[in-house]
Each structure stands twice: as C-alpha cells, then as structure tokens.
C-alpha positions, 0 to 999 in steps of 0.5 A: 878709149878702151877697147873691148874685144868685139866678136864677129858674127863669123866666129863659132856658131855656138857663140852666136846661138848663145847670144840669141838664146839669152836675148830670147830668154830676156825678151821673147823668142818672137822678138829676136830675129836672125833671118837673112832677109830681116837682118838685111833690112835692119842693116840699112837705113834711108841713106845710101849706106849698108852694114851687117847685124848679128841679130835684131831684137825688139824690146817693149820697155826700159828693163828689156832695153837694159837687158839687151845691152847687158847681154850684148856686153856679156857676149862681147858685142857692140849694140846699135839703137834703131827706130824706123830707119828713116835716117839719111846719114847712116847713123843706124847702119850697123857696123861690126856685127852688133846687136841691133836694138829696135825701139819701134814696139816701144810706141806708147804715149805714157803721160800727157800733162796738159796744164804743164804742156809736157808729155812722157813718151816711149822712143818708138812713138811716131812723130805725127802720131804724137801730134795727132793724139794731142790735137784735142788738147789744142797742142802739138809737138813742134819739130816736124821732119819731112818724114814725120809720118814714119820717123820716131821721137827716139830718132828725132832725139838721136839726130836733133831733128828739125823740119820746116816749122823749126825756123820759128820754134827750134829743133828737137833739143828745144823741145826735150826736157828730160830723157831716161837713158840706158847707158852703155853698161846697162845702167839706167839714168835720167838726164835733165828734168822737168824743173826750170833749172835741173841741177848739174851739167846739161847732160840732156843737151849733150845726149840730144843729137849724140846719134846713139853713141852715148846710150839708148833713150827709153822714155822722153819728156817732150815740151808741147806747143799750143796750136797758134790762134791763126795760120796763113800759108802762102805760095809764091813763084818766081822766074829765077832761083836767084829771085826766090833766094833773095826774097828769103833774105828780104823777108827775114831782113824786114823783121818777119820770122815765119813759122816755116819758109821752104823753097823748091826748084823747078825739077822738084816742084814738077815731081811733087806736083805730078805726085800730090796735085797740090796746084804748084806752078810747074813752069816756075823756076822756083817756089817759096812756101811761107807759113805765118802764124799768130794773132789774126790782126797781126797775121793780116799785116804779115801776109801783106808784107810777105806778098809785097817783098815777094813782088818786089823781087819778081814774084809772078804770083802770090797765092794765099791758101783759102782754107785748111784743106788748101793749106794741107794740100800745099804742105802735102806737096812739100812733105811728099817731095822726097817720095815723089822723086821715085817717079823720076829716078830709081835712087837718090842721095839726099844731102844736108848742109847749112849755109848762111842765107846771104850765100844761098844763091852762090852755093846753089849755083855751085851745087848745080855745077857740081852735079853737072860736072859729075853727070848727075841730075839734081833737085833742090828742096830745102828749109830756106829760112835757116839756110838748110840745103837738101840737094837730091842727087838722082841716079841709078845704082845699077849703073857701073861706077855711079856711086863713085860719082855720087859720093864725090859730088856729095863731098864737093857739096859739103866742102863748098858749104863749109867754105861759104861759112856753113856747117856739115849738117842741119838735121840729118846728123853725121853718122857714117856719111860725114864722119871723115869730113868732121875735120873740115869744121872741127880742129883736133882740139875740138874733136878730142873734146868730143871724144872725151865726152863720149868716153865718159859715157862709153869707155869701151866704145860699144854704143853705135861704134864707127859713127860721128867721130873720124878715123884717127880720133881718140876712139882709135881702131873701134872707129875704123869703117870697113869696106863696102858700106857704100851701096 
C-alpha cells in the first residue's frame, strides 16, 4: 500500500490552525470542534481502547463529508468515520491524530417506499428510531443490536451488526441494498442498487462490514421487513447452564427457527432483574429467552414444541408472555443487560466470538475457567441460536495491572473459540481489538487478498488506518498501532 506522509497533531500549530480553518469554511465553525474535552470524548468508543484526534467535524450531507475528506487529504491527515460511538472493538478509535468525521447530525430518513419496502436513510439515523418511524406502515428494520436505542445505521453497516432477531432474519448485510459512499479520495459513488441483480461485482457486499476502511457511507438503502402477524415470547429457566445450552441445540435440531434465541447465566440475570424488574428468576443457573413469530396457527404448535423440548432438558418453568406489555418487559431486561452491569462493577470488557452450537457447553466452561484463572468475574449473555458469545469480564480500571489480566483473558477466550471451530467476531467487528489475532483464522494468502481489496479503494491507507488488518500485512507501517491504546 502506498504511504502518504501523515502529519502529527504535535507539528506546527499554524498547520493545525489551517486545517481547522478549512474545515470551518467548508462546514460551519460551530460544527468543527477542537476542545480538549471534546477530542477526548471522540478519542474513544464503547471499548476499552482510546486514541487521539486532531479535530472532530460534523457534516450534514454527502457534499460536506466529501469536502471534509478532501480537506483531510490536502493537509496530510488520515480520517476516521464515527457514529454514536457504541462500537466495542475500537473500530472508531482514532489513531494517528486523524480528522474524525462524526455522522450523527446526518440523521434524516430521506425516503420510504412502502410498496417496494425500501427506505433511503442517512448514516446518523438511530436504529430504533427507524423502526419507530416505520411502525405505522407495519414495517421495521430487522437488525436489532442491543444498543439499538443509540447505535446508528451507518455504524451497523460499518460492522455488519447483528442482534437477537438476526437468527431468523440475518445480519445487516442482508438488509442493505445500496450504499452511497465517499471514497478515500473524496469521490462519491453508489455501491449496489435497487435492482434484483445490480450489474458488476458486489462491491456493496465488500463495503458492508469494512469498518470504515473503504470510505464513508452517506446514504443507505435499507430493506424493510413486514411486522409478523403473530409473536410469542417465552422465558425458560434451568438448574444448570449445560441444560440451557442443550435446549438450544434441541430446538434447532427439531426443525424450529426462532426469531430470537437468547441465553443469560445467573450473574447477568440477577443484574438485569435488579435493573429492569422483568420478572426473571434470579435463582436459576441460566435462562433462555425464545421468540417465535409467524401465522397464529403455526405459532401455537411452535410454542408447544419449545416448551416440550425445554422440559425434556430439565427446564424448571416455561413462561409465555401474556401480552405485548409483558413481552416488552422481558426484552427490556435482555436489552438492558449490559447497562445493568454498571451496578455490579465500574468497568467491563464485552467480548464477541462465535462457536458452533454443539460446542457451547464446552466453550462456556472454558470461559468461566479463564476468568477464574485471571482473577476476574465474568457474566455471559449471548445470541445462543447462532453461537455468538458475549462474555463480560468485570473489573475496576483503577486496580494496578488489571488491564493486563483483562487483555490476557480476552485473548484466551478468542483462542479457545477458534480452537472449537469458531470465528473471531459475530457482530462487533475486528477494529483494533482483534486485528493482531486475525492470523489465528486467516492464512497469509487470505490476509493478502483482503489487503489488496483495501488497496483498490484506499491506496494511500488514509481511511481509518491501523484497523482490521494486522501489523506486517501489505499495509505496512501505516498499520502499526502506537502504545497506550489500551485504557
């Protein structure tokens, strides 16, 4: 990859002032921020990583994003796109004093075609706001990350995000038809299209999940999903984690495909219940939250089958939500689980790997053992239907040396997951967090192919540098991560 000279923010003040002045002229002075507190905020995301930005700017439309990219290039700066900052792998953490281009003010739903079930949105539209706006049409946006009250569609596209209901409906890539993109040289193009088979290579598919390394999404055409005619939500509780995990496999083996199939162990169940008061049984070793949807007649049969399978594996109780209010309360507990952890410990490290469903019990045992070995508490809440684990390692960042233990435990969890036939990430992405673990899953040939694709979009390595591809790849020195990014 070619190497552009990337200017450091520590170089002459006059150069930095010229950069800020050009951005202010292209956008507006009040949408270009250089204050220390603001730059500290935009130097982080929801991970345990931190970086430093030269300046943060807030465009309103495609033209302003393109202008910001061109100005960054002209001043020898890399750039990083950022949404709400809910990412958990350091994907939006700025490295190398870049221009941080924040898309949260690009929050308009531009067009909704109810007949074709397509909406064009700006990247700063909040995930849940889109679904709420579509409710009167009987439609919704299916990907529903746990952070859906805050995360943006642009961020969902960047990370190919999932969520509980992606077991049946698929992750973000299945719901994006086209993306308008500002490329790393400032050119604007559209990848994909609304035709059933857009011509050419599937560059839309390459862009979704690229974590900001191929450009910045400025308009997104998303597929809209009809609301199901009927929904049933079940809560099953178990005396052991093993029994709950075996029930997951039993449900899938019986030919059922729930809309969602979530599992929580006892520590996270207790924390969620104390926070949300959803009626979770806090004495259970594990609970399963199962959602089924479809036609009413078939739904009744599916509910009976799930209950039977659960009881055959030792479920103590099988509770079916009586109405929409109870269903919403059950989901409130699950979606608030991560926030509820703040009542237990001041900090947590939320991991993300995927393992085969048949290896869930084995890997969970390893996760508990790893946490104990490193002197850390752990809670497990995850998308059990597709084996997407989310262990939460709890800690106090003020404790000397604790981050070394947290980082070591996290790496062990990744290695155990890969050894079990799993993958590095289900939905959080690679970012900074897992980039140097990529060789565990990909051969040098695989990594070279990924680097060549990236070069085709960004030959100078200025779009979100240091992310995804490991040190020593074709991206060379631009991929070296400085010391101090771990909090």
